[in-house]
C-alpha positions as CSV (number, residue, x, y, z in Angstrom):
1,M,125.3,87.8,99.7
2,H,123.9,89.6,96.6
3,C,120.2,89.9,96.1
4,D,117.6,91.6,93.9
5,I,114.7,93.3,95.5
6,Y,111.2,93.4,94.0
7,R,108.1,95.4,95.0
8,S,104.7,93.7,95.2
9,S,101.7,94.8,93.0
10,K,99.2,93.5,95.6
11,K,100.4,95.2,98.8
12,D,102.0,98.5,99.3
13,E,105.5,98.3,101.0
14,M,105.8,94.5,100.6
15,Y,109.1,93.5,99.1
16,M,110.7,90.2,98.0
17,Y,114.5,89.7,98.3
18,I,115.8,87.1,95.8
19,A,119.3,85.6,96.4
20,R,121.7,86.2,93.5
21,P,124.8,84.1,94.3
22,D,125.8,84.4,90.7
23,H,125.4,88.2,90.5
24,A,128.2,88.6,88.0
25,A,126.4,86.5,85.5
26,T,123.6,88.0,83.4
27,Q,120.1,88.2,84.8
28,P,118.7,84.7,85.4
29,E,115.9,83.5,83.1
30,N,113.5,83.3,85.9
31,P,114.7,84.7,89.2
32,F,111.6,83.3,91.0
33,D,112.5,79.6,90.5
34,T,113.1,79.1,94.2
35,V,109.8,80.8,95.3
36,P,106.8,78.6,95.9
37,E,103.8,79.2,93.5
38,N,101.5,80.1,96.4
39,V,103.9,82.8,97.6
40,L,104.1,84.2,94.0
41,Q,100.3,84.3,93.8
42,A,100.0,86.2,97.1
43,F,102.8,88.6,96.1
44,G,101.4,89.5,92.7
45,K,103.3,91.1,89.9
46,A,106.9,91.7,90.9
47,T,108.6,95.0,89.9
48,F,112.4,95.2,90.1
49,V,113.5,97.8,92.6
50,M,117.3,97.3,93.1
51,H,120.3,95.0,93.4
52,L,121.9,95.0,96.9
53,E,124.9,93.4,98.5
54,L,124.0,92.2,102.1
55,H,126.4,91.4,104.9
56,A,126.1,91.1,108.7
57,E,127.2,94.7,109.3
58,R,124.7,96.3,106.8
59,K,121.7,98.1,108.3
60,L,118.3,97.7,106.7
61,A,115.5,100.2,107.4
62,R,112.7,97.8,108.4
63,V,114.1,94.3,108.8
64,N,117.0,92.6,110.6
65,V,119.7,91.8,108.1
66,A,120.5,88.5,109.9
67,H,117.0,87.3,109.3
68,V,117.2,88.3,105.6
69,L,120.6,86.6,105.1
70,D,119.4,83.4,106.8
71,S,116.3,83.2,104.7
72,L,118.2,83.9,101.5
73,E,120.7,81.1,102.3
74,T,118.1,78.6,103.3
75,K,115.1,79.4,101.0
76,G,116.6,81.6,98.3
77,F,114.2,84.4,99.1
78,F,112.8,86.7,101.8
79,I,109.5,88.5,102.0
80,Q,109.5,91.9,103.8
81,M,106.0,92.6,105.0
82,P,104.5,96.1,105.1
83,P,104.9,97.8,108.5
84,E,101.9,97.5,110.8
85,G,100.2,100.2,112.7
86,L,101.3,103.1,110.5
87,I,97.9,103.5,108.8
88,N,94.7,103.4,110.7
89,P,92.0,102.3,108.2
90,N,89.3,103.6,110.6
91,A,90.8,107.1,111.0
92,V,88.6,110.1,109.9
93,A,89.9,111.7,106.8
94,P,91.3,115.3,107.2
95,E,88.8,118.1,106.5
96,G,90.1,118.9,103.1
97,L,89.8,115.3,101.8
98,R,86.2,114.6,102.7
99,G,84.9,116.0,99.4
100,A,83.0,118.8,101.1
């Protein structure tokens, strides 16, 4: 399964995978035709990152490839949410960044 990956303008490290079954053809007029309007609104402006060929043996850094493939086949897209717990919004800034 071929797909294109886009980065969200609204949330760091949020990505959208769009199925590209006709990857040999030219870029589709609107690759987001299969994505519901409310999802597009929440995602924000999409910036193309890369084209990728996915298969069951391929490893992805933050998501299970089987989940991605299933979503691409059933919905035509997959949303990769940012990792949780990596940034503590309540953490005290390091000494050099406090503006002192």
